[in-house]
Each structure stands twice: as C-alpha cells, then as structure tokens.
N, C-alpha and C positions, 0 to 999 in steps of 0.2 A: 179512818183508822182500821175499820173492819176489812175493807177492800184490800188495803195494804197487807194486812195479816194473811189473807187468802192468796194474794198474788205472790207473796214470798214463797209459798209452797208450790203453787201452780206453775210459776215460771221455770221451775226445775224441769218440768215436762213440756216445755213450750213447743218442741218440735213434734211431739205426739199430738198436741192440741192443734198445731198448724195442719198436720195431716188429717186430723178428724174434721177440721173445718173445710179443707179441700174436698174430702169425701162428701161432706154435707152439701157442698156446691154441686158436685156431680149428681147427688141424689135429687137435688132440686131441679137441675136441668132435665134429668130423666123423667121426673114427675111432670114437668111442664111440657115435655115433648110427647108424652103418651097420648093426650087427646088429639094432637095433630096427626099422629100415626094412625089412630083409629079413624079419623076423618079421611085420610088417604085410602085406607082399606075400604071404607064405605063408598067413596067416590069410584074406586076401581071396580067394585062389585056392581055398581050401577051402569058401567059402560058395556057390560056384556061378557060372554065367555069367549073372548078372543085369546089367541095363544100368547100374545104379548101381555095382555092384561092378566092372564093366569099366572105367568111367571112373576109379574109385578106384584100381584096379590101375595104370592108365597114369599117374596122378598120382604114385603111389608109385614107379613105375619111373623116371620122369623125375627125381624127387627123389633116387633112388639114383644115377643118372648124374650129376646135379649135384653131389652130395656127393663122388663119386669124382673128378670134374674139379676141384672146389675143393681137395680134399686134394692132388692132384698139383700144382696151380698154387701152392699155399702152399709145398710142398716146393721147387719150382723157384725161387720168388722168394726164399725163405730162403737157398738155396745161392748165388744170384746176389749177394745183398747181403753175405753173410758171406765167401764165397770170392773174389768178384769185386771187391768194393770195400773192405771193412774189412780183410781179412787182408793184402793186399799193402802197404797204407799203414802199418798197425800194425807189420808185420814190418820195414819200412824204418826207421820211427821207432825201433824197439827196437835194430836194428843200429847206427844212428847213436849212440844213447845209450850202448850198450855200448862202441863204439869210442871215443867221447869220454871215457868213464870210464877206459878203459885208457890213452888218450893223456895224460890229466891227471896220471898218475903219472910220477915221474921215473925216469931210468935206474937210479939207485941203489936205488930201491924194488925193481925187478925183479932186481937183482943180489943183494939180501939175501933175497928170497923164494925165488927159484929157484936158490939157491946149491948145493943138494944135487943138482940135476939134472945 
C-alpha cells in the first residue's frame, strides 16, 4: 500500500526517472571503464618513448580526462533532476494528498480513533 502511494506520484515523472536511470548506467560504465584505461596507460608507458606510443598515451590520457568529466557531469545532472525538479514537486503532491486524506475523515472518526490519547 505504501509503495502504491509513492508510485502514484512518481509515475507522473516517469520519463525524468527513466532519463536519470540511463544516466546512472552511463556513470556505471564510465566507472567500470576507468581502471581499464589506467591499465592501458601504464602498459603504454612501459613500452618506451616511441612516437606511436607517445600519441597513444596522449589519446588514452584525454580519454581518461573525458571519462572523469563525463562521470562528474552525469552525477551533477542526476542531482539537479532528482533534487531540483522531481523531489520538490513530488513532496508537495504527497503532502496535499495526505492532508486531503486526513480532511476527508469526519470529526467523529478522529474522536473514535484517538479516544485513548
């Protein structure tokens, strides 16, 4: 019953949530790929200062920087969407629904329920 209550409000923002989950998949892939790029850089450094290895190292270095920037950008966008857009509106809708639910009950209902208090 509680899950149904929350889903009623969150399904209104389902496309934002789908986008956030896709961004989280991108973040996870970038996180998983970082050690492999570092391994490739270390392996390229071990081969020696050849011209092809040098350009390869720079390519890997910029790939590493790009992955780190993409990972941070995804984290920031996810926070902006969830905490800046979805959360305030969903909380307001939930508050209104809870207050409406409480206001729909009669005074006698509360007298009977909270009689022991």
